[in-house]
N, C-alpha and C positions, 0 to 999 in steps of 0.2 A: 436626589435627581441623579447627579453624575454616575454613581452607579448603575440604577435604571438604564441608562443610556448606555453605558459599559455592556449590560447585559443582551441587548442588540449589536451594539458596535461590533463586540470583539468577535462572536461568533462570526457573524459575515464577515469580518476582517480576515479571519481564520481560514472558513469555507473557501475565501476568493485564492488566497496563497497557496493552499492544500490543493486547488485545480491547479494551479499554474506549475506548481512543482510536480503533479502526477501525471501531467500532459507531457512535460519533459521526461521523466523517468521513462516512461512507454515507447518513447520513439524508437528505439532500436527493434525492440519485437514489430511494430508497427512497419517499419521501413526495410525491415531486414529483406525480403525478397528483392528490395530496387537496390538499396546498398553493399548485400552481398553480390550481386554480378559484377559492380562497378569493383567491388574490393575482391572479387576473385576468390570468393569462400563457399561455403556449402550455408544457405540460412538455415537450416536446423542446428546448426551450432550456435544459433543464438542464445541456448540455454548456458554456456558458459559464459557469456557476454553477460546475461543477468546473474548467473550466478558470482561474479567481479564486484559487480555494481554491489548487490546485496550483502556481500561479505565485509565489504567496506562501510555500507550501511550500519549492520550490525556494530563495529567499532565506533564510528561516529555517534550512533544513537546512545551508548554506554559512555560515552566520553562528553557528552552534551552536558550533561549535569552542572559541571563544573562552568563550562560558559556562560550560562543561563544565571547562575547564581553572580557572576561577576559582572555580565554586561547587561542582562536583562532577557527574558522570553522573546520580547518584539524584537529587537538587535540580532538574535539569533535566528529569527524566522526572515529579517532581512537580509541577513548573511546568507540563509538557504536559499533565497531566492537569486540575489548574486552569482554564486556558486552554479545554479541552476544555468544563469544565462550564460556563465563560463564555460559550462560542460557543452553546451549543444554548439559554440563556435568551435571549441576545439572536433566535435564529432564532425563538423562540414568543412573540415581540414581534408577527409575522403581518403585515411590511411590505415592502416593496421595499426600503427603504434597511435596514431590520433584517436582511435576507438577506445584502446587501454587505457589511455590516458584520460580520458573524457569519461570511461567508465566510475575510473578512481573518484574523480572530483563530483560525478554524480551522486556517487555514493556517501560523499563530503556535506552535498547539498539534501539528501533526501534523509536520511537518518536523524536530523536534531529536528525535524518538523513536527513530529507528532509529540515528544517531551516537552518541546516549547510552547505549542499549543496548547498540550493539556494544562499546563501551569497558567497558560491565562486564562482556560475555560474554568480550572477549579475556583478561581478566584474570584469570576465574575459571574458566575452562574447560581441558581438559588438550588436547594439539594431536591427538589422535587422537580425539578426538570431535569437529572444531570443526564440520563439517560436518552433522551431526546435532543439535547445541545449536542452533544458528544456524537449523534448519530448524524444529526445535519451537518456538523463538519467534518464528519468519516465521509460524508458522499462526496465531498470532494476527490477521492480517490477514484474511485468509479466515475465521477463527472468528467475529469483528466482527461481519463483513458478513452471513455465516450466520446470526448471532443477530438483526441488524435486518432480514434478509428474514425470517425466519420469526417475529418478535414485533412488531414495529412495525407493519405493517398492521392487524392483527387490534386491538392493541392502541388505535393510532390511531383505529380503527373504535369502540371502545367508551368510550374517555374524551376523542377529541379529539387532533389531532396537536400543540396546542400542550403540553398538557397531559402527553401521553409525551415529550415533548422536554425539559422540565421534570425529569421524575424520571430522565431521563438526567442530567440536569445536576448533580442531587443524588449521584448513585452517582461520577461520576467526580471528584467533589471530596473525599467520604468515600474514595475509596480512595486519590488522593493523602496524607491525612492518615495513611490506614493504613500507607503505606508507610516513613514517619518512622524507628521502631526499624532499619531497615538501613543509616541513613545512618552511623552510625559505620565500620562495615566497606567500605560500598562509596565512600564518598568520601574517602578515607583520601588522594588523591593531589592536592586541590584545591589552588590555588595563590591564597589570598586575594588579593596584591598583582597577581595577571597584569591587564592591561588586557583588557577586555572582547571591544572590538573593536578588531584591527589590520590595517589595509588592506592592507600590504603582505602579511602572512603569507597574507592571501586569496588574493593575485594569486599566491603561491609553491605554495598547497594546490592551486591550478586546475592551475599549471603542471607540478606533481609529477605532479598524476592522468593528465596528458594526455602526459606523458614517458618513462611508463615503459609498454613496449610492451603489454604482459599486460592493467596496469590500464588503458589507455586503450581497449583492443577489450572488455573488459567493461563498461565506461561508458558506450560509443558502443552497445553491443548490450542496454544495459539502459534505453536510451533508446526506443526501438520495444518490446519486449517491455512494459515499462511501460504504455506509449502503447495497448498491446492491452487487458492488465490492465485498465486504467481503463475501454477501450470497453466490455469486458462488462459490467463493476461498475457502471458508471453509466447506462448504456442498456436493459438487458434488461427490465428492470419496465417502463420506456416502451414500449419495443416490443412486448413481448407483451401487454400491456393496449391501446394504442392502435391498432397495427396487425394482430394477431392475435386481437384478442378476449376475451383469458381475466381473467378476475376477477383484483381487485387481489391478493386473499390467494393465489390457485395463484402467480400471477409471482411474489410474495414466496417462494413456498414453492420455485419454481425457482433463483431466485435464489440462496437457502438451500442446494439441493441444490449446486449448481454449486461455490459457496464451502464445503462441506461436502467435495468432492471436492479441491479447493485445499488444504486443509488436510491432508487424508492424504496429498494430492501431495506436500506438502512435505517431508511425514515420508519418503515411500518413497523421494523422488529426493535426500534429504541421505543418507540411508544407503546408497544404491548408488553416489552419489557419492564417500563414504567408502571402499565395497569396492571398486569398480573404479579408483579412484585417476584417473579421468579426467573431471573437472568438465566440461570444455568440450565434449566429448562429449553428457555427461547435458544439457548448455542447449542444445547444437544440437537433440538428437531433442525435446527440447519446443516450441523455436521454431516446428518444422515441425508438430507436432502442434497448437499454437494456431492454426499459419498454416490449415490444413484444419479446423477449429473452426470458425471465424471464417466461411469460404466455405459453410460448412453452414448455421449460424444466419441469413447470410442470405439462404438459400432457404427459410426458415419460410414457412407461407401458412396461412392461419385452417383449410384441409383437414387441415393436419398432427395425426395424433394426438397427445394430451399425452406420453405414453409414448416418443413418436421424439423428440419436442421436450426432455423431460428429459434423453434419453439424450447429442445433440449438447450442453447445458448441462452436465452433470458431464464429458463429454470436456473441453469449454470450460476448466471451471473447473480440474482436475486438470492443466493445461498450461498455460493463461493466469496461473493464479494460482500454482503448483506450483515455480516458477524462482527465485522470491527469496533462498530460506535458501541456494542452491548459491551464488545470488552474491555474497549478501552474506559468506560465511563465507570466498571467494576474496580480497575486497578486504580483509577484516580478516588473510588470510593473507599479502597482499604487503605490510601495512602494518609499518613499524617500530616496536617497543615503547614504547605509550604513545601512539603516532598512530591506531589504529583508529577513534576516533570522527571525528577530526577529517579523514582521508582519507575515510571511508564519509560523512560530511557532503556533501566535495565530489564525490565521483561520486554523489551523491545529487541534486544539484544537478543535473546532468546528465538525469538518472534522470528527476526531477521535471519539468523542460521537457519532456520528452516527454510525460508527464502532462497537462501545460498545454497542450499545444498538439494532440496527439490528440485529446480530446472538441472543441475548438473545430472542428478540422477536420472531426470527424464530424457536428457540428451544421449546419457550413459545406455541406457535401456533401449532408445532409439536406435543407437549406431550397432547395437549387439544383436536386437532381434529386428529393428525395420519396423513395428509394429506400435501404432499410436494406441491402441486397445491395451498391448501389454503395460506401455507407460502410464495411463490414465488407471489402470486397475491395482499398480502397485501405489501409487497415491492414495486411491481410494481406500483400499484396505488401511491405510493409515488413519485415515480421517472418519472410517467408520468405527475403528475401535476406541477413537479419543469419544465417539458421540457416546456409545453405549456406556462409558465410563461415566460420562457425565448424568444420563438419564439412572443409572446406578446411585450415584451421589445426590442427586436431587430427591430422588424416591426415600433413600435411609435418612433426609434432612427433612423432609416432609413429615417423616414420622413422630 
């Protein structure tokens, strides 16, 4: 009976935690038009801020396995929430050094969330529901971004962006405390004697990730897909306000619409993958969808109707933000028992590297050419090639 209860409580708790952390992770891109004016910087440089956050994410994701084994996955989730609150408080100081320090702390917060929650969900989820459960949990990523796009611009306009960040800090810490009653059931496999950092083990995990053909393929695809996802979330608001001339509140609402579509998409794609039993084909079709959406987004112009822009944003979000649940479920499926957290962290190390590099590349192309069309097309070329490679592998496997 307790296991049955945990199979419902654990996904709900991880979903809520993911929403809070994802909300925190996107405040930079959403508030960039306001905060950049106070800081005296160009808001289109937000790509370098995102790169710093996800560079630290890559390292903290890889290192999280030792912390999960030592302290338990739920304690790591609680610590991530507390660090997210600290990052928001640092950002609220409103200076360039504070923004840089806050980005580092935010990276330490975001990186361990997926490995720790994957460890919890692998242990509490029946095998026949793994794709849909992981997809439900991963709706927290676009869910948090949806709430940020919907709430933050108006709230920042009402009370100021610094006060809005402090409010988010309080919410994150309060939720970390609220999860404590679950620790007895979810941290039962922790080993208090295990060293937190074992560099030989880190090398072995990376080698294991790249040595297994299916896991290596998923990991390499995730680099480009994650980079496209971040291009959407990280630049959409700045793009729509500075180049298309839309008000911040409207741009935030369009970001929210794209992320709402991504949340729904994760549920749909997870259910489809469970039903048809062809997760690689699902991932390939999503790659083609995000590629076409990015090319359309690059064609936006001030004369476009808002409804047409919204339609593209919704399609973009449903694909570029909808793939993660299926991907993570496959990584967990390939992991030996008890290793889902560690292998997810190792795979995410490469995915976060893509999220670190792609925004910086995007900003560099913008700085060089001044063209969002060129920037989106560059990322689209990578995801399109990945999707075609997945389709070819899926066809070979089906023969």
